[in-house]
Kinemage of the C-alpha trace (Angstrom):
@kinemage 1
@onewidth
@group {chain A} dominant
@subgroup {mainchain}
@vectorlist {calphas} color= white
{ca unk a 1} P -41.003 -20.234 -51.602
{ca unk a 2} L -42.445 -19.660 -48.135
{ca unk a 3} L -39.297 -17.974 -46.849
{ca unk a 4} L -37.292 -14.747 -47.001
{ca unk a 5} L -35.702 -14.199 -50.406
{ca unk a 6} L -33.232 -11.586 -51.595
{ca unk a 7} L -31.301 -10.723 -54.719
{ca unk a 8} L -28.278 -8.436 -54.937
{ca unk a 9} L -26.488 -7.682 -58.194
{ca unk a 10} L -24.187 -5.263 -59.989
{ca unk a 11} L -24.910 -3.959 -63.485
{ca unk a 12} L -23.712 -1.191 -65.771
{ca unk a 13} L -26.898 0.834 -65.355
{ca unk a 14} L -30.205 0.801 -63.518
{ca unk a 15} L -32.246 -0.394 -66.492
{ca unk a 16} L -30.076 -3.490 -66.949
{ca unk a 17} L -30.162 -4.175 -63.217
{ca unk a 18} L -33.944 -3.886 -63.075
{ca unk a 19} L -34.554 -6.050 -66.143
{ca unk a 20} L -32.122 -8.705 -64.911
{ca unk a 21} L -33.645 -8.801 -61.441
{ca unk a 22} L -37.164 -9.054 -62.889
{ca unk a 23} L -36.105 -11.965 -65.100
{ca unk a 24} L -34.497 -13.840 -62.203
{ca unk a 25} L -37.483 -13.318 -59.914
{ca unk a 26} L -39.863 -14.412 -62.657
{ca unk a 27} L -37.893 -17.651 -63.000
{ca unk a 28} L -38.142 -18.327 -59.260
{ca unk a 29} L -41.893 -17.710 -59.398
{ca unk a 30} L -42.231 -20.040 -62.389
{ca unk a 31} L -40.507 -22.872 -60.535
{ca unk a 32} L -42.634 -22.353 -57.436
{ca unk a 33} L -45.772 -22.407 -59.585
{ca unk a 34} L -44.712 -25.661 -61.258
{ca unk a 35} L -43.456 -27.623 -58.257
{ca unk a 36} L -45.214 -26.402 -55.115
{ca unk a 37} L -47.240 -29.113 -53.418
{ca unk a 38} L -49.550 -26.361 -52.115
{ca unk a 39} L -50.787 -25.419 -55.607
{ca unk a 40} L -53.475 -27.655 -57.049
{ca unk a 41} L -52.527 -26.588 -60.574
{ca unk a 42} L -48.815 -27.416 -60.205
{ca unk a 43} L -47.035 -30.182 -62.096
{ca unk a 44} L -46.225 -31.837 -58.785
{ca unk a 45} L -49.875 -31.859 -57.711
{ca unk a 46} L -50.864 -33.493 -60.986
{ca unk a 47} L -48.239 -36.197 -60.421
{ca unk a 48} L -49.523 -36.775 -56.894
{ca unk a 49} L -53.088 -37.098 -58.120
{ca unk a 50} L -51.908 -39.863 -60.440
{ca unk a 51} L -49.824 -41.448 -57.682
{ca unk a 52} L -52.800 -41.709 -55.346
{ca unk a 53} L -54.349 -44.275 -57.686
{ca unk a 54} L -51.019 -45.703 -58.950
{ca unk a 55} L -51.677 -44.338 -62.441
{ca unk a 56} L -48.539 -43.961 -64.593
{ca unk a 57} L -47.712 -40.423 -65.652
{ca unk a 58} L -45.537 -38.973 -68.428
{ca unk a 59} L -43.654 -35.803 -67.520
{ca unk a 60} L -42.008 -32.951 -69.404
{ca unk a 61} L -38.250 -32.628 -69.896
{ca unk a 62} L -37.634 -30.252 -66.974
{ca unk a 63} L -39.524 -32.469 -64.532
{ca unk a 64} L -37.749 -35.528 -65.937
{ca unk a 65} L -34.374 -33.943 -65.167
{ca unk a 66} L -35.454 -33.271 -61.577
{ca unk a 67} L -36.664 -36.849 -61.196
{ca unk a 68} L -33.377 -38.149 -62.619
{ca unk a 69} L -31.577 -36.131 -59.961
{ca unk a 70} L -33.908 -37.275 -57.163
{ca unk a 71} L -33.411 -40.939 -58.011
{ca unk a 72} L -29.629 -40.490 -58.030
{ca unk a 73} L -29.800 -38.792 -54.632
{ca unk a 74} L -31.965 -41.653 -53.331
{ca unk a 75} L -29.357 -44.205 -54.435
{ca unk a 76} L -26.409 -42.151 -53.153
{ca unk a 77} L -27.979 -41.800 -49.705
{ca unk a 78} L -29.049 -45.460 -49.383
{ca unk a 79} L -32.659 -44.337 -49.469
{ca unk a 80} L -32.415 -41.525 -46.915
{ca unk a 81} L -32.998 -38.715 -49.423
{ca unk a 82} L -36.474 -39.737 -50.513
{ca unk a 83} L -38.939 -37.425 -52.259
{ca unk a 84} L -41.730 -39.931 -51.556
{ca unk a 85} L -41.669 -39.117 -47.842
{ca unk a 86} L -44.058 -36.189 -48.294
{ca unk a 87} L -46.928 -38.050 -46.669
{ca unk a 88} L -45.194 -37.761 -43.285
{ca unk a 89} L -46.325 -34.134 -43.153
{ca unk a 90} L -49.788 -35.500 -42.354
{ca unk a 91} L -48.477 -36.940 -39.082
{ca unk a 92} L -46.251 -34.088 -37.958
{ca unk a 93} L -47.631 -30.690 -36.948
{ca unk a 94} L -44.814 -28.702 -35.411
{ca unk a 95} L -47.134 -25.895 -34.370
{ca unk a 96} L -49.149 -28.251 -32.173
{ca unk a 97} L -46.382 -29.115 -29.733
{ca unk a 98} L -47.636 -32.713 -29.669
{ca unk a 99} L -45.865 -35.800 -30.922
{ca unk a 100} L -47.787 -38.042 -33.304
{ca unk a 101} L -48.791 -41.512 -32.187
{ca unk a 102} L -46.517 -44.264 -33.434
{ca unk a 103} L -49.571 -45.928 -34.987
{ca unk a 104} L -50.115 -42.854 -37.137
{ca unk a 105} L -46.541 -42.968 -38.419
{ca unk a 106} L -46.714 -46.733 -38.966
{ca unk a 107} L -49.794 -46.200 -41.123
{ca unk a 108} L -47.851 -43.878 -43.444
{ca unk a 109} L -44.522 -45.697 -43.702
{ca unk a 110} L -45.649 -48.357 -46.231
{ca unk a 111} L -46.327 -45.612 -48.811
{ca unk a 112} L -42.752 -44.270 -48.514
{ca unk a 113} L -39.877 -45.452 -50.652
{ca unk a 114} L -38.740 -44.518 -54.137
{ca unk a 115} L -38.024 -48.202 -54.728
{ca unk a 116} L -41.812 -48.465 -55.075
{ca unk a 117} L -41.682 -46.281 -58.188
{ca unk a 118} L -40.439 -47.200 -61.643
{ca unk a 119} L -38.727 -44.416 -63.541
{ca unk a 120} L -37.989 -44.836 -67.246
{ca unk a 121} L -37.797 -41.265 -68.493
{ca unk a 122} L -40.195 -39.658 -69.251
{ca unk a 123} L -42.626 -42.154 -67.665
{ca unk a 124} L -43.100 -42.554 -63.910
{ca unk a 125} L -45.026 -45.585 -62.631
{ca unk a 126} L -46.041 -46.683 -59.149
{ca unk a 127} L -46.153 -50.196 -57.716
{ca unk a 128} L -48.694 -49.176 -55.105
{ca unk a 129} L -51.268 -46.471 -54.531
{ca unk a 130} L -50.996 -43.653 -52.001
{ca unk a 131} L -47.463 -42.451 -52.770
{ca unk a 132} L -47.013 -38.699 -52.364
{ca unk a 133} L -44.041 -36.791 -53.767
{ca unk a 134} L -42.531 -33.660 -52.258
{ca unk a 135} L -39.808 -31.713 -54.071
{ca unk a 136} L -39.224 -29.400 -51.115
{ca unk a 137} L -35.759 -30.887 -50.644
{ca unk a 138} L -34.555 -29.733 -54.060
{ca unk a 139} L -37.066 -27.188 -55.377
{ca unk a 140} L -35.758 -24.086 -53.624
{ca unk a 141} L -32.168 -24.945 -54.429
{ca unk a 142} L -33.084 -25.618 -58.057
{ca unk a 143} L -34.707 -22.189 -58.176
{ca unk a 144} L -31.485 -20.596 -56.903
{ca unk a 145} L -29.476 -22.249 -59.661
{ca unk a 146} L -31.997 -21.338 -62.347
{ca unk a 147} L -32.067 -17.710 -61.178
{ca unk a 148} L -28.272 -17.678 -61.389
{ca unk a 149} L -28.452 -19.065 -64.941
{ca unk a 150} L -30.916 -16.338 -65.931
{ca unk a 151} L -28.691 -13.600 -64.513
{ca unk a 152} L -25.691 -14.964 -66.370
{ca unk a 153} L -27.716 -15.012 -69.592
{ca unk a 154} L -28.497 -11.337 -68.936
{ca unk a 155} L -24.790 -10.610 -68.728
{ca unk a 156} L -24.620 -10.242 -64.933
{ca unk a 157} L -21.253 -11.310 -63.537
{ca unk a 158} L -21.591 -10.212 -59.913
{ca unk a 159} L -24.628 -11.193 -57.855
{ca unk a 160} L -25.966 -13.064 -54.839
{ca unk a 161} L -29.222 -15.021 -54.925
{ca unk a 162} L -30.479 -15.998 -51.473
{ca unk a 163} L -33.647 -18.042 -51.018
{ca unk a 164} L -34.106 -18.742 -47.342
{ca unk a 165} L -30.388 -19.133 -46.663
{ca unk a 166} L -29.684 -21.306 -49.712
{ca unk a 167} L -27.619 -19.122 -51.994
{ca unk a 168} L -25.448 -18.783 -55.043
{ca unk a 169} L -22.664 -16.267 -55.606
{ca unk a 170} L -21.774 -15.070 -59.108
{ca unk a 171} L -18.439 -13.359 -58.765
{ca unk a 172} L -17.176 -10.969 -56.075
{ca unk a 173} L -18.427 -7.438 -55.392
{ca unk a 174} L -17.676 -4.801 -58.011
{ca unk a 175} L -14.599 -3.772 -56.001
{ca unk a 176} L -13.331 -7.409 -56.123
{ca unk a 177} L -14.083 -7.982 -52.437
{ca unk a 178} L -15.795 -11.281 -51.546
{ca unk a 179} L -19.315 -11.459 -50.204
{ca unk a 180} L -19.440 -12.131 -46.456
{ca unk a 181} L -21.996 -14.851 -45.788
{ca unk a 182} L -23.315 -15.403 -42.289
{ca unk a 183} L -23.934 -18.966 -41.109
{ca unk a 184} L -26.748 -19.050 -38.596
{ca unk a 185} L -26.252 -20.199 -35.035
{ca unk a 186} L -28.595 -23.225 -34.743
{ca unk a 187} L -29.653 -22.246 -31.229
{ca unk a 188} L -29.805 -18.507 -31.915
{ca unk a 189} L -30.946 -18.469 -35.569
{ca unk a 190} L -31.440 -14.712 -35.648
{ca unk a 191} L -27.679 -14.344 -35.154
{ca unk a 192} L -24.685 -15.561 -37.131
{ca unk a 193} L -22.330 -18.147 -35.642
{ca unk a 194} L -19.669 -17.586 -38.293
{ca unk a 195} L -18.977 -15.633 -41.475
{ca unk a 196} L -17.608 -17.112 -44.696
{ca unk a 197} L -15.935 -14.861 -47.302
{ca unk a 198} L -17.117 -16.132 -50.678
{ca unk a 199} L -16.444 -14.879 -54.211
{ca unk a 200} L -18.238 -17.634 -56.125
{ca unk a 201} L -20.093 -20.897 -55.585
{ca unk a 202} L -23.212 -22.121 -53.830
{ca unk a 203} L -23.866 -22.509 -50.125
{ca unk a 204} L -26.740 -24.404 -48.511
{ca unk a 205} L -27.525 -25.147 -44.884
{ca unk a 206} L -29.834 -27.772 -43.412
{ca unk a 207} L -30.706 -27.392 -39.751
{ca unk a 208} L -33.066 -28.309 -36.952
{ca unk a 209} L -34.068 -24.706 -36.210
{ca unk a 210} L -36.414 -23.696 -39.054
{ca unk a 211} L -39.454 -25.747 -38.026
{ca unk a 212} L -39.379 -27.694 -34.799
{ca unk a 213} L -40.971 -28.306 -31.453
{ca unk a 214} L -39.570 -29.275 -28.082
{ca unk a 215} L -41.250 -31.946 -25.984
{ca unk a 216} L -39.848 -32.829 -22.555
{ca unk a 217} L -36.563 -31.144 -23.412
{ca unk a 218} L -36.067 -32.954 -26.730
{ca unk a 219} L -36.052 -31.047 -30.021
{ca unk a 220} L -37.992 -32.559 -32.907
{ca unk a 221} L -37.344 -30.867 -36.269
{ca unk a 222} L -38.940 -31.015 -39.710
{ca unk a 223} L -36.161 -33.127 -41.281
{ca unk a 224} L -37.724 -36.590 -41.119
{ca unk a 225} L -36.005 -39.932 -41.576
{ca unk a 226} L -38.066 -41.780 -44.224
{ca unk a 227} L -37.100 -45.148 -42.744
{ca unk a 228} L -38.479 -44.407 -39.277
{ca unk a 229} L -40.833 -41.469 -39.835
{ca unk a 230} L -39.181 -39.588 -36.957
{ca unk a 231} L -37.045 -36.418 -36.957
{ca unk a 232} L -33.300 -36.692 -37.277
{ca unk a 233} L -31.076 -36.514 -34.219
{ca unk a 234} L -27.376 -35.875 -33.736
{ca unk a 235} L -26.567 -32.785 -35.801
{ca unk a 236} L -28.037 -29.307 -35.414
{ca unk a 237} L -26.903 -27.897 -38.738
{ca unk a 238} L -24.823 -28.769 -41.765
{ca unk a 239} L -23.521 -26.250 -44.312
{ca unk a 240} L -22.089 -27.375 -47.655
{ca unk a 241} L -20.218 -25.370 -50.276
{ca unk a 242} L -20.478 -26.605 -53.872
{ca unk a 243} L -20.663 -25.361 -57.413
{ca unk a 244} L -24.448 -25.750 -57.621
{ca unk a 245} L -26.971 -24.931 -54.906
{ca unk a 246} L -29.033 -28.039 -55.606
{ca unk a 247} L -26.006 -30.237 -54.942
{ca unk a 248} L -25.048 -28.306 -51.811
{ca unk a 249} L -28.587 -28.590 -50.451
{ca unk a 250} L -28.864 -32.300 -51.184
{ca unk a 251} L -25.555 -33.115 -49.513
{ca unk a 252} L -26.327 -31.032 -46.418
{ca unk a 253} L -29.721 -32.724 -46.060
{ca unk a 254} L -28.274 -36.217 -46.487
{ca unk a 255} L -25.672 -35.474 -43.813
{ca unk a 256} L -28.401 -34.300 -41.421
{ca unk a 257} L -30.364 -37.481 -42.117
{ca unk a 258} L -27.290 -39.561 -41.278
{ca unk a 259} L -26.933 -37.993 -37.839
{ca unk a 260} L -23.423 -38.110 -36.386
{ca unk a 261} L -22.309 -40.396 -39.209
{ca unk a 262} L -22.923 -37.503 -41.607
{ca unk a 263} L -19.765 -35.773 -40.413
{ca unk a 264} L -17.487 -38.550 -41.624
{ca unk a 265} L -19.531 -39.065 -44.776
{ca unk a 266} L -19.001 -35.447 -45.827
{ca unk a 267} L -15.281 -35.760 -45.123
{ca unk a 268} L -15.075 -38.997 -47.115
{ca unk a 269} L -16.707 -37.547 -50.230
{ca unk a 270} L -14.414 -34.534 -50.065
{ca unk a 271} L -16.990 -31.747 -50.111
{ca unk a 272} L -16.335 -28.436 -48.328
{ca unk a 273} L -18.576 -28.380 -45.258
{ca unk a 274} L -19.238 -27.153 -41.717
{ca unk a 275} L -21.299 -28.955 -39.084
{ca unk a 276} L -22.641 -28.207 -35.626
{ca unk a 277} L -23.857 -31.054 -33.425
{ca unk a 278} L -26.499 -31.158 -30.703
{ca unk a 279} L -23.850 -30.615 -28.022
{ca unk a 280} L -22.611 -27.401 -29.619
{ca unk a 281} L -19.377 -28.875 -30.989
{ca unk a 282} L -18.503 -27.935 -34.543
{ca unk a 283} L -16.065 -28.851 -37.275
{ca unk a 284} L -15.618 -29.596 -40.933
{ca unk a 285} L -13.301 -28.597 -43.740
{ca unk a 286} L -14.693 -25.041 -43.924
{ca unk a 287} L -13.728 -24.324 -40.314
{ca unk a 288} L -10.368 -22.813 -41.264
{ca unk a 289} L -12.030 -20.383 -43.695
{ca unk a 290} L -14.706 -19.196 -41.284
{ca unk a 291} L -14.573 -16.109 -39.118
{ca unk a 292} L -16.175 -17.365 -35.904
{ca unk a 293} L -18.318 -14.869 -34.004
C-alpha cells in the first residue's frame, strides 16, 4: 500500500490471533496485487491498457462493484471525485520542487472525466483513447474494510486495522475501553493534534501533508482537482467518521476537493467530521468528542 500499516486484535489464544492476522494481511495484499497501478499484472493495469486504445473491457464482479461505487462518487461530487484523473501524475512530481507548465496540464485535461466512459456492468467502454484510471482514492480504504470483514469471519470482535491512517475499529479493547485514535496535525504530521476515543466505526483523513511541495511560500499537495489539474486549496485536512472506511475516505477527499465549501457540505450531509483549514482554524461535528492536544 506504500504506507505504514498496522493491525491490532484480541483473540482467545495466540494461534487464533496469528491465523486471523495472517488472513487479514493476505486480503490486503490480494487487493494491492489486483488494483495497484504500479503492477503491470494487476486488474487495473489491464483496464488501463484497454483504455489507452479505447477498447471496451469486461470486468469481474469485485471490480464491477468498485466501479459502481466510483461512478456514484463521481455523481455525488459533481465530478470532483474522478478515478480518471490518474494521468495528472505525469505532470506533477512533488519531489522535484518545480511546478508543471500550464501547457503540460492542459494537454492532459481532455483525457479526464468519467463522463467519457460508459459503464453498463460488467462492461466498461471509453468514448476516447488515453483515459487512465487510478483507484488510489478508494483502494486502501476498500482494503481496510475487507480486512475487517475477514477478521469478523474469523470470529474476531475487537481489533483495529490501520492502513496509513485510514482505519476501522471492531469493538472496544478487551477491557471495554475505547481505542484512542490520534488525528495528525497537518503542519506537524509526526504529532497528533487531537485524540478521538472510538469503540467502533471507520475513520479516514485526507490532508495536504502526505505528499506536497512548497513554491514561493505556497503549498501544493497531491490532491488534484480534476477540473483544473491543480492541487486543492483551502483546507489542510478533513477527517470523517463513518461505518465503512471506503465511505469515510471518499467523503473526506470530496470535502478537500471542494476547498472551504467542503466544510458546509459535510455539515449538510450530516456526517461526523473534523476539518482544519489553511489558516489553522478547525471545526466540525466531531470537535466536541475530541481531546485537543
